[in-house]
C-alpha positions in Angstrom: 0.2 -11.4 -29.0 4.0 -11.0 -29.1 5.8 -14.0 -27.7 9.3 -14.7 -26.7 10.7 -17.5 -28.8 11.5 -20.1 -26.2 10.9 -23.8 -25.5 7.4 -24.2 -24.1 7.3 -24.8 -20.4 3.7 -26.0 -20.1 3.0 -29.2 -18.2 4.8 -31.2 -15.5 8.4 -29.9 -15.2 9.7 -33.1 -13.7 8.3 -35.3 -16.5 9.5 -32.8 -19.2 13.0 -32.8 -17.7 13.1 -36.6 -17.5 11.9 -37.0 -21.1 14.6 -34.6 -22.3 17.3 -36.4 -20.4 16.0 -39.7 -21.8 16.2 -38.3 -25.3 19.9 -37.3 -24.8 20.6 -40.8 -23.4 18.8 -42.3 -26.4 21.1 -40.5 -28.7 24.1 -41.8 -26.8 23.1 -45.4 -26.5 21.0 -46.0 -29.6 22.9 -44.2 -32.4 21.7 -46.6 -35.1 18.0 -46.1 -34.4 15.8 -44.2 -36.9 15.0 -41.6 -34.3 18.7 -40.8 -33.7 19.2 -40.6 -37.5 16.3 -38.2 -37.7 17.9 -36.0 -35.1 21.3 -36.0 -36.7 19.8 -35.3 -40.1 17.7 -32.4 -38.7 20.4 -30.8 -36.5 23.7 -31.8 -38.2 26.5 -29.8 -36.7 24.3 -26.9 -35.3 24.7 -25.9 -31.7 22.7 -24.0 -29.2 19.0 -23.0 -29.5 18.3 -25.1 -32.6 19.7 -28.2 -30.9 17.6 -27.6 -27.7 14.4 -27.2 -29.8 15.2 -30.4 -31.8 15.9 -32.5 -28.6 12.4 -31.5 -27.3 10.9 -32.6 -30.5 12.8 -35.8 -30.3 11.7 -36.4 -26.7 8.1 -36.1 -27.9 8.7 -38.6 -30.7 10.5 -40.9 -28.3 7.6 -40.8 -25.9 5.2 -41.7 -28.6 7.5 -44.6 -29.8 7.8 -45.9 -26.3 4.1 -45.7 -25.7 3.5 -47.6 -29.0 6.1 -50.3 -27.8 4.3 -50.7 -24.5 0.8 -50.9 -26.0 1.4 -52.9 -29.2 5.0 -54.3 -29.0 6.1 -52.4 -32.1 9.7 -51.2 -31.9 11.5 -48.4 -33.7 13.8 -49.3 -36.6 17.4 -49.8 -35.7 16.9 -50.3 -32.0 19.4 -52.6 -30.4 18.3 -54.7 -27.4 21.0 -56.0 -25.0 20.7 -59.4 -23.4 20.1 -59.2 -19.7 23.2 -59.6 -17.5 23.6 -62.8 -15.6 21.5 -62.5 -12.4 24.0 -64.5 -10.3 27.0 -62.4 -11.2 
């Protein structure tokens, strides 16, 4: 079967969109994490289609890492946690 080479659109579109947005936010706010380093190493200065495919792969890896954190408490390497803001402020 001949297929168009595009990002798979199988599954819940709202969940997929949320995960991809979360992956972009992860790159912005956790630049020292192992996952962000993996993305930068993989993509480098490439633009366009390659970058979109890589962010989907990163979103999947991020989902697995977050699930592992929720289930076992194991965090990714290089993740920085901020202290909570003062509740009375």
